[in-house]
N, C-alpha and C positions, 0 to 999 in steps of 0.2 A: 588383568582381568580379562576372561574370555567372555565375549558378547553370545546372547543367546537369541538376539535378533537375526532373522532371516530375511532375505530379499524379499521385499512385498510385492504383491501384484499390482497394487496401485501406487501411484505416486504421489507425493505429498509437497516437495518443496525442490527448488532448483536454486543453485548458487552461480553468480557470475564470474566465470573463470578468466576470460581474456575479453578486451574490446578493441575492435580495430577502428579508430576514428580519424578524423581529418588531423593531418600534421603540416600540411604545407598548403597557402592558399595563394600562391605566387608571390615573387619577391625575392628577396637574398636568401640564398643558401650557402652555407659554407660546411667544410668536412675537416676533421682533424688530421694532422699529418702522418698517423698510423692508420688511417681510415677506419678506425673502430668507433667513431662519434661523428653524428651529422647534426647541424644546426640549421634550423628551417623557421621560416616565418610562418604565423597562422594569426591574420588580423594583428591584435593588439598583443599577442604573445610570441615568444621565441621557444620552439620545442627543441629540446635537447635528446637526441633520439640515439639508443644502441642500435648501431647498424645490423650486427648479427642476429640479435633477437627481434628486432622492429619494435621494441617496447620503449616508451618515453622515459627518460632518467628524469628530467626535470621540464617544468612548463614554467617559463620565466614570464611573469604579467606584471608589468609595472604601471598598468592602469594609465598609461600615457599616449593613449591612441595609436593608430596604426604604425607597425614599424615599417620602416623606410630603408635601412641599411643596417646590416651587422658586421662585426670582425672578431676574430679570435686571436688571443695572443699565441705567439707560436708554443709557449711552454704549456698550454691549455689552460691555464689557471682562471683566466679573466675573460669574459664576452662583453663586448660593447655593444650596445644596440642604439639607433638612431630614430626619433619617432616624428610624425607629422606634427605632433604638438611642439615640435623643436626642442625637446628634451634629448638628451643624450645619457644613458644609464649605464653604468659599470655593475656585471653580475660576478658574483662567486660562483664558478661552476661545480665546486665541490659541494658547496651546500645548497645551491639553487637560490641565493638570496641577493638582494640588492645591496650593493658595496656603497656607491655614491651616484648622484645625478647632478647635472648641471645643464645650464641653456647652452644652446649652440649656435647655430647660424640664425639669421633673419628669414630663411627659407628651409624647408626641409633638406637635410644631408641626404643624398642619396648613394654615394659611395664612401668606402672607409678602407683603411689598411692599417695593421699594426706593425710596428717596426721589429728587427730581429731580435732587439734586446728586451722586448714586451715591455717598454718603458712609455712610449708616445703613441698615439694614433693620430693618424690624418684624416680628414673628412672633406669631401667635395659636396657642394650644396647647389640648389636650383638657384642662388643669390649670386653665382658666378665666382665664388670666394672658395679659395683652400685654406683650411685650418688645421694646425698642429696642436695636439691636447696632451697635457701631461695626465697620465692615467691615474697616479697615486694623489696628485694634489688637486685634479679636476679644474685645471686652469689653461688658458690659451697661450700657448708660446710662440706660435708663428700665425701670422694672418696675411695670406698672399692673395693679391689681385692682378687681374691681367685676362682672364679668359672673358670671352664675349658669350653669354648664354650658360646654358647648364654644364655643370662639371660631372662628365661621364664615366670617367676612368682615373684610377688612383692607383699607384703602386711605389713601394720603397725600395731603394737599392743603397744600403748602406746609410751614411748621412744626407743623401740626395733623394729628392721626391720627384716623382714625374706624374702627371696629371694629364688627361686628355679632356676634351671637351666638344659641346656642341658645335663649335665653331671650326671643327676639323683640326686643331692644332694640338700639339703636345708640348706643353711646357715643363722645363727642368729647373727645379727649386733647389737653391742651395741653402743648407739649413744654417750653416754657419755665418754666412755674410747675409742672411735673410732677404734673398732677393732672387729674382728669376735669372738663371744662368744663361738659357738658350729657350728657343721657340723653335719647334720642329713643325713644319706645316707643307707635308706632302698630300696631306688627306684632304678630301672635298666634302666630306659629310662627318657625321658623329662618330668619334672614336670610342669604340665600346671595350676593346680589350688591350691590356698591356702585360709582358711579361719579358724575361731576360733569360737569353740563352746562356751568357757569362757576363761578367762585369763589364764587357766592352760590347755587347750585343743585346739591341732591343728589339722586341717584337711588338708591333702595334697592328690591330685588327679593327676595321671601319665599316661601316653601312655603305661605303663607295665601292664595296665587294673586292677590295685588295687587301694584302697584307705586306706591310712595310717592314724589312729588315734593317735597321740603323745601326752605324756605327757610333757608338755613345761619344768617344774623344773627339771625333771630327765633325760630329753633329750631322752626318750626311747618310744618305739611305746606299746601303750596300746593293739591296735588290728590292724590285716591287713584284709581288707575286700576285697574279689575277685569281681569284677563286670563283668567279661568275655567282655570287649569291651575297645577299645582305649578310655580313657578319654581327654575331653578338658576342663571341669570346674566341680567345687563342691562349693556350698552355703549352709551353717547352716541357717535351716529354723526356731529354736526354738524348745522348746518340745521335746529336743534331738532328733529331725529328721533333716536330711541334704538331699539334692538332688544332684545327679551326671548327666551328660550329654555327650554324645561323638558320636563314628562313627554311632551308629545305629539311630540316630534320635530320641530317646526316653529320657524322664527325669524319673530317676528312684529315689524312695524316700525311704531312709533307717533309721532305728532306730540305735542309736549310740551302742546300745547293741547286735543288730541283725547282721545276716549275709545275709539274703535274702531281697529284695525289698520289701515295702510293697505296692508300687504302682508302675505301669510301663506304663506311659502315652506316648502313640506314637504321636509325635510332627510332624517331618518331614516325607517325602516320603522316601521310601525304599532307594532310591539312593542318599538322602542328608543327612548329618550328622548334629549335633548341635555344633556350634564352641564357644558359651559362654552362660552362666546363669549369671542375673542380678536379685538381689534381692532387693525390695524397702522396707526397714524395717518398716518404719512408718505406710505404708498402706498394708503391707503384700503380696504384688503381686510378683511374680516370672515370669521373662521374659527369653523366650529362644529365642536365635539368631540361625538361620538356614544357612547353607551353600549356599542355593539358595536366599539369602538375605532376608527372611522376619523374623519379629521380632513378637513373639507371647505371649502376657500376661496372665498368669493365676491365678486364687484366690484360693490359697490352702483352705481357710477357708470356701469355697462355693463350697466344694466337687469338687475342680479343675476344675471350670467352666472357659470356655474361655473367658477373659474380653475384650479382644481387639487383633486384627489382624492387622499389619501393613506391607505393601508390600514395602520392600525398593527400589526394582529395578525391573520395569517390562519388561524390555528388549524391543525387537521391539512389537508395538502394531499391530496386523494383522486385527482384528476385533473386533466390539463392536455391542451391542444391547441390549436394555431394555427387561427385564424380571421380572416376580415375579408380585403378587398383585399389582394393580394400579402404575405399572411400578416402584416399589419400589427399583430395584436392576438394576445394569449394568453389563452384561456378557462381560468379556474381554478375547480375545484369545491372547496370546502371544508366544514366542518361549519356549512353556512348554505343557507337556502333561495334565497339570492343568487346570481347567477353575477358573478364579478368578471372584467372584461376589461381586460387591462394592456397599454397601449400599448407596444410592444416599443423605440420610439424615446426618448420621453419617461419613459416608466414611470408615467404617469398611469393612474389607475384609473377604471373606470365600473362601477356596480354595476348589475346586471340583475335586477329582480324579476320574478315571475310565478308561481314554483313556491311551494307553501304547505308543503312539507317539505325537508329536506336533499337537496341535489342530489349523486346518488352518481357520474354517469358522464356522460361529454361524447364526442362524435364530430363532426368538421367535413366537409363535402364536398371533394372535390378541388380545387375552385377556392376553397375558404374563404368562399364566399359564403352558405352554410348551415350551421347549427350545430343538432346534435340533443343534448338534455339528458334524462337520468332523474333520478327523485327518488324520495323515501320517501313521496310523496304518491299514489304507485301510479300516475303519469302519465309520459309523456315528451312533451316539447315540442320543435317545430321553429322555429327562429328563422332570420331574414335579417339579416345583419350588414353595414350600410353605413356612409358617413361622412356626418357632418351639414356645414353650411357651414364649419363651424371645425376640420374635420379629426378630430372626436371620433367616438367609436363611436356610432351611431344603431340599436341591435338592435331589430327588430320581430318579435313572438312571430306565426308564420304559422298554426301548426296545433296542437292539442293531442290527443295521442294517449291515449286512454281507453279501459280495457279490462282491464288487469291487477288481480288481486285483492290483491296485495303490492307492495311496493316495487321500482320498478325499478332494477336494479342494473348492467345492460349496455346498451349502445346501440352501434349502428354504420350507417353511411350506406354508399349504393352508391357504388362506386369509378369506373365508367365514365361515369355520368350520374347526374343527381339525380332518380331515379325513385323509390327506396323507402328505407325506415328499418328495421332490424330491433332488437328489443328482447328482452331476457331478463330475467326476475324471480325474486323470491324465492318466487313461486307454481309455480316449477319449468316454466313455460311460455315459449316464445319466440313471438313473433308478427311477422309481416311486414307493413308498412304502406305503401300506394301514395302516395307524396306527389307526383307527377309535375304534377298538375294545380294544387296549392297553389305549388310552386315555380315553374311556367311563369307563373302570374298575379301572383307577387308582384311583379313592376315596375310594374304598374298599381293594385296594390291600395293604398287609403288607409292612410296612415301611423297612424291612430286606429281602424282597424278591428279590430273583435274578432276572436281566434283562430277558426279552423276547427275542429269536433271531427272526428276522423276515428275511423273503425273498421278494425280489422284485416283485411288481406286473407286470411289464415289463421292459425291457432293450433296449436301442435303442443305436446303434452306430451313435454318434451325429455328430461328428467332426473329422479333420484330424490330429487336434493338442489337447493340454491340453484345458481341459473346466475350465475357470477362473470363471463363476458365473453362478447362474440360479436364475430365478425371476418367480413368479405365478401371474397371471392376477387377478384383483379384483373379477371376477366372478368364478375363480376357473376352467375356462374350458380351457385356454391356461396356457402354460410355455415357457418361453424363457430361452436360453443358449448362452453364450458368450464364444469366443473361441480364441486361440493364431493363428488360421487359417484366421483371419481377418473379419471374419462373426460372425452375430447373427442370430439364427434361432429360430422361434417359432413353438411349437408341441402343439398338442391336449393331455390332460391330461386324456382322456377317452382310447385311444388305443396307443398313442405315435406316431401317425402319424404326418409327417412334414407339417405344414399349410403354411410356407413362410420363406424366407431368405432375409437378410439384408446384402446387399453389397455395399461396398463403402470406408470402412476404409482402410487406405495405412499400416496399422500395426495391432498388435493382439488387439482384444476387452477384455477390464479389467473387465466391469462391464455393466450390464443391469437393467432398470426398467421400469415397466408399470405405465402408469398414472392412477389415481383413478377417473377421470373423462372422457378423451377422448380417443379414441382408437389409442394411439400412444405409441411408445416405445423410450426410450432413453438409448443409448449406449455411454461409454467412452472408449477412446482407446490410444494406444501408440502413435498414430501420431499427438497428442496434442489436438485432437479436441472431442467435444461432439455433437453427432448426434441426429436427431429427426426423427422417421420414421413412416409413414402411414401404420396401421395394415390392411388396406383394400387391398393395391396393393404393400407394402412394399418399397416404395418408401422414398428418403430422403426428409423431408419436410424442415429441417432447419439445418444449421451446426454453432457450438458455438466455436469461436476461441478466446484465450487469454491466455491459459496457454503455459508455454514456455518449459513445459516437458511432459512426458506421464500422461493422465489422467486416475487416478486409480479408482476413484468411482464416482458414479452419483445416485442423487435420486430427486423425484418429492415433491414440497412443495406448501402452498398457493393454495389448491384444484387444483393442476396440472396447474398453471399458470407460476411457475418459477421453475427453476431448482437449485440444490446445486452440485458443483462439488470440487473433491479434487484430488491434482497431486502429481508428483513426485518432484515439484518445492516447495513443502512445502506450498502451497497456497490454500486457500478454497475460491471459487467463486459463488455468487449469480447472476443468470441469470434470466431475464425478458423474456418469450417464445416471447410474442408479437412483442416485439422491437428488440429481438435478442441484448440486451444490458446487459452488466454485471455491476449491480448494487452496489456491493459491493465485495470487497476483503479483506479476513482475513488472517493475514500473523502472524501466531505465534507458527509455527514449523519450526524445522531447518533440516528437513528430510523429506522424502516420507510420505505423509498422505494417509494412507491404509484405514483407518477406518472412516466412516462418517455415522451418524443416528440421526433422531430426535424424538421426543416422540410424542404422539397422538395429543395433541394440538398445536405441532409445536411451541412452546415457548422456547423449550430447544434443543439445538443443540450440538452433542457430536463428536469430532474429535480425533483421535489417529494416531500416527506417528511412524515412524522408529527411532526418537529421545528418545523414551521410555515416553512421554508426552502425557497425555490425557486432553485435554481442554474442559471445558463446557462453552458453549455459551448461552446467554439469549437473544431472540428477544426483541431489544430495538427500534422497529421502532416507537411505539405509544410516549414512552418517549423521544425520540429524536426529533419527531415532536412538542410536547408540550413544549420542550426544546427551540427549534427554533422560536416558536411563542411567548414565553414569551419575549425572546431576541429580538426579533423585535419590541415587544410592549415597552420594555424598552428602546430600541434604538430610538424610535420616541419620547417618553416622554423626554428622555436625550437631544435629539437633539433640541426640543422645549425650554427646559431651558436654553440651550447654547445660542439661538437665543435671549431669554429673557434678560440674561444677557449681551450680546452684546448692545442690546437696552438701558439697564440701565447703561451700561458704566461699569458693576461691573467686572472689569478684572480679579480681585482674583479668583472669583468662575469659571469665563469662561475659565481661563488658565488650572485650575484643571480638569474641565470638559472635555475640548479639549484633555488634555493627556490621560484621562481614556476613552475616546472616540476613539483614534488614529487619530485625526483630525489634521495633520500638517499643511496643508492650513490654516484652521479657526485660528490656533495659529500663524501662520506667519502674517495673515492680523491684529490680535490683536497686535502684536509688531511693526507692521508698523504704525498702528493708533497712538499708544502710542507715538512713536517716533516722529510722525509728530506733534502731540499736545505739546509734552514735557513740561509737566507741573511742572517736577523737572529738573533743569538746570545740577546738579551733577548726576542724574541718568543715569546708563548705558542704559536703555530701555526707558528714557523719564518719567517713572511713578516709584516713590520710592515704591508704593502698589506692583506693578509688579516685581520690584527688590527684595522686601521681598517675595513674594510668591515663585520666583525662588531659593532664597537662602534656603527656608525652605524645599524644595523638597526631599523626602527620596532618597535614592542612587538608588533605581530602577526605579524611575520617572527620576531621573536626566540622566540616562543612555538612557532612551527612548529620553529626551529632547536632548541631545548631538547627537543622531543619526538623530533627525529633523535638529540640526544646520549643522551637517556634508553634508547633501542632500541640505540644502539652500545655502550652501557656494559654491556648484558647479555652482551656475549661478551669473552673476555679478549684476543681479535687486535684488536679495534676499541676497545677501552677507553680505551687510550692517546689516540687522536684525539678520543674523546668528552671526555676531562678537557682536552685543548688547548682544544677548543672553548668549554668551560664556563669555563675560566681567563680567555679573551679576552673573553666576554660580561660576567663579573664585573668585570673590569676596565675596561670601555667603558661600564657602565650601573650606576647608583647602586641600591641596596638600595629606593629608595622607589619608582623608576619600575620595577623588576622585581615590586614587590608590586601594580603595576597589572595586571599579565599574568593572563586570567582563570583559566586551569590551574595557576598557580605552584604551588599545594600539593601537588597529586598528583605534578607533574612532579619537584618537589624530594624528595618523599619517595621517590619511584623512583630517582631518581639517587643519594640517600644510601644506599640499602639496598644496591645493587650496589657502589657506592664501598667501603663498609665491608667486603664480600667480596673485592674486589680486595686492600684493604689488608691482610686477614688473609693472602690468598694470598702477597703479597709477603713480608710479614714471615715466613712461613713458609719461602719459598724463600731467605731471608736468613740464617735459622737454619740450615738445610741446608747452606749455604756455608761458614759456620763450622765445621760439622762435619768437613767434607772437608779444610779448612786444618788442622784439629787432628790428624786422622788422618796427614795426610802428615807432619806435625811430629813426630807420635810415633813414625813409622817411621824418621825420621832418628836418633832416640836410642835406638833398641831394641838392646840388647847381645846379641850371638851366644852361643850355650849349646851345649854337648857333648850326645854321646848319653846319656853316663852320668850326667847331672843336673849334672856340674861345668861351670864356665866353661871353653869352649874357647879356643884361639888364634886370633887374628884374623890372617889372612895377608894383608898389604898389600904390595903391590909398589910399590916406590919411585918406578917409572915410570907407575903409576896417578896418581900426585898431580899429573903434569904435565897442563897444560889442552890440549886440540886446539888446531889453528891457529886455528878459528873463535872460541873461547872459549866455546862452548855445549856441549861434551862433558862430560856429569857422570862422575865416577869411579865404576869399578864396585867393589862391595864383595864379596870371598871370605867365603863361611861355611862352617865346616866343620859339616857335619851327621852326626853318627856317622863312619862310614868314609868316606863320600863328600863331597868338597868341591865347593860350588855358589858359582856367582857371580850376585849378584842386580845387575842392571843398573839404570842411572838412571830407566828408565821403570817399574821395578817389577817386571819378568819375571825369572824364574830360569833359569839354564842351567849345565852341568857346566862345573868349570873345566878349563882345558886342561893 
């Protein structure tokens, strides 16, 4: 069917298309051998993630407190998780369901490993013990004691188990003999990593800043390699190469026969360490887990190229904007000095370092080529966002804008040309920076060139309190500032002169935005309102009320005819300016929604909040209108079919269609009609065909039908039909099947309550009918009496004993009442005797 709906000017609805939320909050991480699946801990959950798409496959939540360790079977079918509550849980990775759970150690298990046969799992605990468990049977097969302190590393080699401890020792456990075969004690600090180069060679990494290479048969060290940093992990890569990682945040690659690293790859920033290394042996990818909850995958066979970067936890989302060619990337500011650039196609992430403090604000040029950022380090920076040869973002810092005395909390870029940047600061000043030369010369600039330091074109003392936002008008002639002093001000970009002040908000103003069509300014405030201001006389044109907390962001959409706002109540609202009406409310955040932006075509909306979640919304107005139109047309056709079935007395199809259309009154009339006609005496509803239809209904429709019967049963006029339907259902469905109905208990209680009332009512009517019969019978036996109290004579005419020709005439009785004779007729009326 061809749609007649054209693209509307006004938006009506959005649908959530994608969510980027936290997947890792520190702790254990594992990767599948083929490198396609990542397993990470998120508080009480284990997240199973598809590496390529970045989408979660399963979220395993056993409600058993924080996850302390995880391990995956080599065949990838079962995951084992250990929890702070001392529970150990086995999970089915195909279905994402719990298989079994059992109690582990006397203290939390901190490390674990599964053997090559996927039969047993070994756990090392803070109670200094090592235990081996049968996964299928959920019972302990071995319990090894010997470590002094926490068990910090564990690894299987065939039927031999190796464990490292806080005491600096490595113990070799023989599973056959159930005993400790040897103790290796060359380390003087916590052993954090164990791996095998072959069946005869063990690699151990410790926080004593050395790697020991052990000969397993002789139990002696072959070599001790100093690495000059506290180590957290070691992984053998094949070809006699191994990698280490630790406090310095870099991956160092060594040869088994060398002493110096062959490669030193800086992964994390200088303030963050690498907490673990993961090696996917089938595909050769090496993953580094950083202390700031990022997971970065490298391909050693491709000159250590970065294959993927996954952000485990974004922390609070402060600001977002589109950047790069064709808005390919989403720039995100979080509680970090690094800017995150997400690829909107693959959702891969690139971390951009440069600022020395938390980045507070972002703004992109109209073509997306340039990005401006403001930071807590009192500076703003201008970046050029290009693509490298592999299609990944390659941002370059072109200029550093130095001059503010306090944190830069607001930034905006010129709209018509890449000529200037406006910044606002907590020092209550606003500065305009000329970046035209920097932008124009960025094509020829060397990629490794140092950023240029710029000075402001002019500085204005703008407000009495912190400046929260700045915005540039579409013609680049004006810019606006929003402040905690409850005002928004409009300034000239030529000389910084004040053009006008918007006064009216009762609390601080969080954001301001110019319309792309009209000469109006929108502001959002802590007073829970959004206001629209006339830029000619700076009066308030409209006030939009609906948020229950501070409104933190606002922007124009639909060619300036609608507004989008986000607030501390976690809601995003779509407003139509002409009608002052809230058209749509989007509720997908659990905390303040700081960030709000749309792409150029306005078919995509991005929101980010303090709940660490970024939501991608798609404009679904046309789609929803077409769907509504289709539903209306289908409804008309089905209602016509229902009318045709009723005319034909095709009750079977009529009942099924009435149920699907949610037409209880139509269904009630069908039942009443069949009961009135009653073609089958033994049928509950009067029709065997209708009884058969009700008996064959699936449980979902049975629940709907019982809901109708419950409602009918509340009225005396429809109670008979309700009980007929109930009888048909009880005849056709067993008690066990009815117990599977989700709402059977409240339905049964409601039906029983009103049925008891109906029984009482009918019983009362029956009692009253007996009273009437008794009264009539007593009247037949009543003896006449005279006016003086003595019994009088009863005058009976012999002809009165004769029946009428029809046989239905009752005899009249003459009663002498005092001096006047009366006749009582058969219908109980009295008249004078003739």
